[in-house]
C-alpha positions in Angstrom: -23.1 37.2 -104.8 -23.2 33.5 -105.5 -20.4 31.1 -104.8 -18.2 30.4 -107.7 -18.2 26.9 -109.0 -14.8 25.2 -109.3 -14.9 25.5 -113.1 -15.6 29.3 -112.8 -12.9 29.7 -110.3 -10.4 27.9 -112.5 -11.1 30.4 -115.3 -9.7 33.1 -113.0 -6.9 30.9 -111.6 -6.3 28.3 -114.3 -3.1 27.1 -112.6 -5.0 25.7 -109.7 -7.4 23.6 -111.6 -5.3 20.4 -111.5 -4.7 20.9 -107.8 -8.3 21.5 -106.7 -9.9 18.9 -108.9 -7.2 16.4 -107.9 -8.2 16.8 -104.3 -11.9 16.6 -105.0 -11.7 13.4 -107.0 -8.7 11.9 -105.3 -6.7 11.7 -108.5 -3.9 14.2 -107.8 -1.3 12.0 -106.2 1.7 14.1 -107.2 1.6 16.8 -104.5 -1.4 18.1 -102.7 -2.9 14.9 -101.2 0.6 14.3 -99.9 0.4 17.7 -98.3 -2.7 16.9 -96.4 -1.5 13.4 -95.6 2.3 14.2 -95.9 2.8 13.6 -92.2 1.3 17.1 -91.7 -0.4 16.1 -88.4 2.6 14.2 -87.2 4.9 17.1 -88.1 2.8 19.8 -86.4 2.2 17.7 -83.3 5.9 16.9 -83.0 6.8 20.6 -83.3 4.2 21.5 -80.7 5.4 18.7 -78.4 9.0 20.0 -78.6 8.0 23.6 -78.0 5.8 22.6 -74.9 8.5 20.2 -73.6 11.1 23.0 -73.7 8.9 25.4 -71.8 7.7 22.9 -69.2 11.3 21.7 -68.7 12.7 25.1 -68.1 9.9 26.1 -65.7 9.9 22.8 -63.8 13.7 22.5 -63.6 14.0 26.1 -62.3 11.2 25.7 -59.7 12.2 22.3 -58.5 15.8 23.2 -58.2 15.0 26.1 -55.9 12.5 24.0 -53.9 14.6 20.8 -53.6 17.9 22.4 -52.7 16.2 24.7 -50.3 14.5 21.8 -48.5 17.7 19.8 -48.4 19.6 22.8 -47.0 17.0 23.4 -44.3 17.1 19.7 -43.3 20.8 19.9 -43.1 20.9 23.1 -41.0 18.1 22.1 -38.6 19.2 18.4 -38.3 15.6 17.5 -38.9 14.9 14.0 -39.9 13.2 13.0 -43.2 12.8 9.6 -44.7 16.2 8.3 -45.8 18.0 11.5 -44.8 21.1 9.7 -43.7 21.4 7.8 -47.0 20.8 11.0 -49.0 23.5 12.9 -47.0 26.1 10.1 -47.4 25.4 9.9 -51.1 25.7 13.7 -51.5 23.0 16.2 -51.1 23.8 18.1 -54.3 24.1 14.9 -56.4 20.9 13.5 -55.1 19.0 16.7 -55.5 20.2 17.2 -59.0 19.1 13.6 -60.0 15.7 14.1 -58.5 15.2 17.5 -60.1 16.3 16.1 -63.5 14.0 13.1 -63.3 11.0 15.1 -62.0 11.4 17.8 -64.7 11.7 15.2 -67.5 8.6 13.4 -66.2 6.5 16.5 -65.8 7.6 17.9 -69.2 7.2 14.6 -71.1 3.7 13.7 -69.8 2.4 17.3 -70.0 3.7 17.8 -73.5 2.2 14.5 -74.7 -1.1 15.4 -73.2 -1.0 18.9 -74.7 0.1 18.1 -78.2 -1.3 14.6 -78.9 -4.5 14.5 -76.9 -5.9 18.0 -76.0 -5.0 20.1 -79.1 -5.8 17.3 -81.5 -9.3 16.7 -80.1 -10.5 20.0 -78.7 -8.6 22.7 -80.6 -11.7 24.4 -81.9 -13.0 25.7 -78.5 -12.5 29.0 -76.7 -9.4 29.5 -74.6 -11.5 29.5 -71.4 -13.0 26.1 -72.1 -9.7 24.8 -73.2 -8.0 25.9 -70.0 -10.8 24.3 -67.9 -10.3 21.0 -69.7 -6.5 21.3 -69.3 -6.9 21.9 -65.6 -9.0 18.7 -65.3 -6.6 16.6 -67.3 -3.5 17.9 -65.6 -5.0 17.0 -62.2 -4.6 13.4 -63.4 -1.1 14.2 -64.7 -0.2 15.5 -61.2 -1.1 12.2 -59.6 0.8 10.2 -62.3 3.9 12.5 -61.7 3.7 12.2 -57.9 3.3 8.4 -58.1 6.2 8.1 -60.6 8.5 10.4 -58.6 7.8 8.5 -55.3 8.6 5.2 -57.0 11.7 6.6 -58.6 13.1 8.0 -55.3 12.4 4.8 -53.5 14.1 2.7 -56.1 17.0 5.1 -56.4 17.6 5.3 -52.7 17.3 1.5 -52.5 20.0 1.3 -55.2 22.5 3.5 -53.4 21.9 2.0 -50.0 21.9 -1.7 -51.0 18.3 -2.2 -50.2 18.1 -0.4 -46.9 15.8 2.4 -48.0 12.7 3.4 -46.0 9.7 3.3 -48.3 7.9 6.6 -48.9 4.2 6.1 -49.2 2.1 7.8 -51.8 0.2 9.8 -49.2 3.5 11.1 -47.8 4.3 12.5 -51.2 1.0 14.3 -51.6 2.4 17.6 -50.2 4.3 17.9 -53.5 1.0 18.4 -55.3 1.1 22.2 -54.4 4.4 23.0 -56.1 3.7 20.6 -59.0 0.4 22.3 -59.6 2.2 25.7 -59.5 4.7 24.4 -62.0 2.0 23.1 -64.4 0.1 26.4 -64.1 3.3 28.5 -64.8 4.2 26.3 -67.7 0.7 26.6 -69.2 0.9 30.4 -68.7 4.2 30.6 -70.6 2.8 28.4 -73.4 -0.2 30.6 -73.9 2.0 33.7 -73.9 4.2 32.0 -76.5 1.1 31.2 -78.6 -0.1 34.8 -78.3 3.3 36.3 -79.3 4.1 33.6 -81.9 6.4 30.6 -81.3 9.9 31.8 -80.4 9.0 35.4 -79.9 8.7 35.2 -76.1 12.3 34.3 -75.8 13.3 37.1 -78.2 11.5 39.5 -75.9 12.9 38.1 -72.7 16.4 38.1 -74.1 16.1 41.6 -75.5 17.3 40.3 -78.9 15.1 42.8 -80.8 14.9 45.5 -78.1 17.1 47.6 -80.4 16.3 47.7 -84.1 18.3 45.3 -86.3 18.4 44.5 -89.9 17.7 41.0 -91.2 16.6 39.3 -94.4 13.1 37.9 -94.4 10.6 36.4 -96.8 7.1 37.9 -96.5 3.9 36.4 -97.9 0.7 38.5 -97.9 -2.4 36.3 -98.1 -5.8 37.9 -98.8 -9.3 36.6 -99.2 -10.5 37.1 -102.8 -13.7 39.1 -103.2 -13.8 39.8 -99.5 -15.9 43.0 -99.8 -18.7 41.3 -101.7 -18.6 38.3 -99.4 -18.8 40.5 -96.3 -21.8 42.3 -97.8 -23.5 39.1 -98.6 -22.9 37.3 -95.3 -23.1 40.2 -92.9 -20.3 41.1 -90.5 -20.9 38.4 -87.9 -21.1 35.5 -90.3 -18.2 36.9 -92.3 -16.1 37.0 -89.1 -16.9 33.4 -88.4 -15.8 32.6 -92.0 -12.5 34.3 -91.5 -12.0 32.6 -88.1 -12.6 29.2 -89.8 -10.2 30.0 -92.6 -7.5 31.1 -90.2 -8.0 27.9 -88.1 -7.2 25.9 -91.2 -4.2 28.1 -91.7 -2.5 26.2 -88.9 -1.4 23.8 -91.6 1.5 26.2 -92.4 3.1 25.4 -89.1 4.5 22.2 -90.7 6.4 24.4 -93.1 8.0 26.6 -90.4 5.9 29.6 -91.2 5.7 32.4 -88.7 2.4 34.2 -88.5 3.4 37.9 -88.4 0.0 39.6 -88.4 -3.7 39.1 -88.9 -5.2 42.2 -90.5 -8.9 41.8 -91.2 -9.3 39.1 -93.9 -5.5 39.3 -94.6 -2.7 37.4 -92.9 1.0 38.1 -93.2 3.5 35.2 -92.9 7.2 35.3 -92.7 10.3 33.0 -92.9 14.0 33.5 -92.7 15.4 32.9 -96.3 17.1 29.7 -95.2 14.0 28.3 -93.5 11.6 29.4 -96.3 13.7 28.4 -99.3 14.6 24.9 -97.9 12.4 22.5 -99.9 10.4 25.5 -101.1 8.5 25.6 -97.8 7.2 29.1 -98.5 5.3 28.0 -101.6 4.3 24.6 -100.2 2.9 26.3 -97.1 0.4 28.3 -99.2 -0.7 25.3 -101.3 -1.1 23.3 -98.1 -3.4 26.0 -96.8 -5.3 25.8 -100.1 -5.6 22.0 -99.7 -6.7 22.3 -96.1 -9.5 24.6 -97.2 -10.5 22.3 -100.1 -10.6 19.4 -97.7 -13.3 21.2 -95.8 -15.2 22.4 -98.9 -18.5 20.8 -97.7 -18.3 22.7 -94.4 -17.7 26.1 -96.1 -20.5 25.5 -98.7 -23.0 24.3 -96.0 -22.2 27.0 -93.5 -21.5 30.0 -95.8 -22.8 29.0 -99.2 -19.4 29.6 -100.8 -15.8 28.3 -101.0 -13.2 30.8 -99.9 -10.2 31.4 -102.1 -7.1 33.3 -101.3 -4.5 35.1 -103.3 -0.9 35.9 -102.3 2.0 38.1 -103.0 5.6 37.1 -102.0 8.7 39.1 -101.6 12.1 38.8 -100.0 14.6 41.4 -98.8 16.1 43.3 -95.9 13.8 44.6 -93.2 14.3 46.2 -89.7 13.0 44.0 -86.9 12.4 45.5 -83.5 10.2 45.3 -80.4 7.6 48.0 -80.3 4.9 49.2 -77.9 4.5 49.6 -74.2 0.9 48.9 -73.2 0.9 46.2 -75.8 4.2 44.8 -77.0 5.0 42.9 -80.1 7.8 42.3 -82.6 7.4 44.5 -85.7 9.1 44.5 -89.1 9.6 47.7 -91.1 10.8 48.3 -94.6 10.0 48.5 -98.3 10.1 44.7 -98.5 6.7 44.4 -96.8 5.2 47.3 -98.8 6.3 45.7 -102.0 4.8 42.3 -101.0 1.5 43.9 -100.2 1.4 45.7 -103.5 2.3 42.5 -105.4 -0.7 40.7 -103.7 -2.9 43.5 -105.0 -1.9 42.7 -108.5 -3.2 39.1 -108.4 -6.5 40.0 -109.9 -4.9 42.1 -112.7 -2.7 39.2 -113.7 -5.3 36.5 -113.1 -2.9 34.9 -110.7 -3.4 33.2 -107.4 0.3 33.4 -106.5 2.7 36.2 -107.6 6.3 36.6 -106.5 9.3 38.7 -107.5 12.0 37.8 -109.9 14.4 37.8 -106.9 12.4 35.1 -105.2 12.3 33.1 -108.4 16.1 33.4 -108.8 16.7 32.3 -105.2 14.8 29.0 -105.7 17.1 26.1 -106.5 14.5 23.4 -107.1 11.6 24.4 -109.3 10.3 21.1 -110.6 7.2 21.1 -108.4 5.9 24.3 -109.7 5.0 26.1 -113.0 6.2 29.6 -113.4 5.1 32.3 -115.9 6.9 35.5 -116.3 4.2 38.2 -116.5 6.7 40.9 -117.4 7.4 44.3 -115.8 4.6 45.5 -113.6 4.0 49.0 -112.1 3.1 48.8 -108.5 1.1 51.5 -106.6 3.4 54.0 -105.1 6.5 52.7 -106.9 8.4 54.6 -109.5 10.2 51.6 -111.0 8.5 48.6 -112.5 9.1 45.2 -111.1 9.3 41.8 -112.8 6.8 39.3 -111.4 6.2 35.6 -111.8 2.9 33.8 -111.6 3.2 30.5 -109.8 1.1 27.3 -110.2 1.4 23.6 -109.4 3.2 21.4 -111.8 
């Protein structure tokens, strides 16, 4: 099998010609370049920063509250002396502890999240988890020293403020014992972050809270994305090189995070994404996410052609409807969706080649869209889907 030239590919998917050629020659200023530039990096990093900040803050506030109030209580009971203990007790043990815990938690969360989202992930995201964690450990060792130094300075200035300048200065070396609990907090925060990434953003809290422990109905948009000609490509490349190709493509799929897409499943060379109707239909995120993925692949065209001798192209089927969401499994737990909505979306994706379409979606999805000016729609008529008795009306979607 030889790689399809852009012109050959556009004969199959004519609605993408303007998009792809515009990226290649830098002439399409209406949509796709703005998707790649469109504050994508800023948006994704901001979302990652907020997710990490929330996790670090919850972990650090919980741990520091227990540690700080326990220490102050022990000092109070034993009448032991600690630097500025008289000033702290006169100010109020609870008030002082709460202020210190809040400041330390904000400091740890802010610095760690900035390092994670804007430095580490941006520069070394294409490495194994083991290497990434080693680099994180080295970088966060520096973070620890910054936090300890900042906390020592804050406590001294705060005690000085409430004592009219009579505070006893706490040296940096006297604050070093805090390195152990702070290291534990950073480790625990990182552990929860990796679990959150493994389960998918937001799913960790759903499991902890038991929100989906019992099956419940909800409306969801589902998008089934599949690599075109995957069987022929796998035969040509061999399974190891084909696996690297899929891994590269799914790395580039991270662009959809800017459009609030939830990665539901990776199944071979197929990926299933999902949105709540409100989240997906706002600004047509569900469609823009797919075309952003297309644009991200096109941006790295030279990489794919050099490494694999081809340019990967994906097709997608989209459907929306009621599904049952629940937590499944014991040895390995995950959140699962069940219902005909998913089966229909998968069957729609299978019809892309038949209709010479890159994107197919149901009439229901078309009707739910309020702003259609960015896209071109073609009603391909009633279509019989495998395993379905009734025909379904589908729309082919392209860029305007």
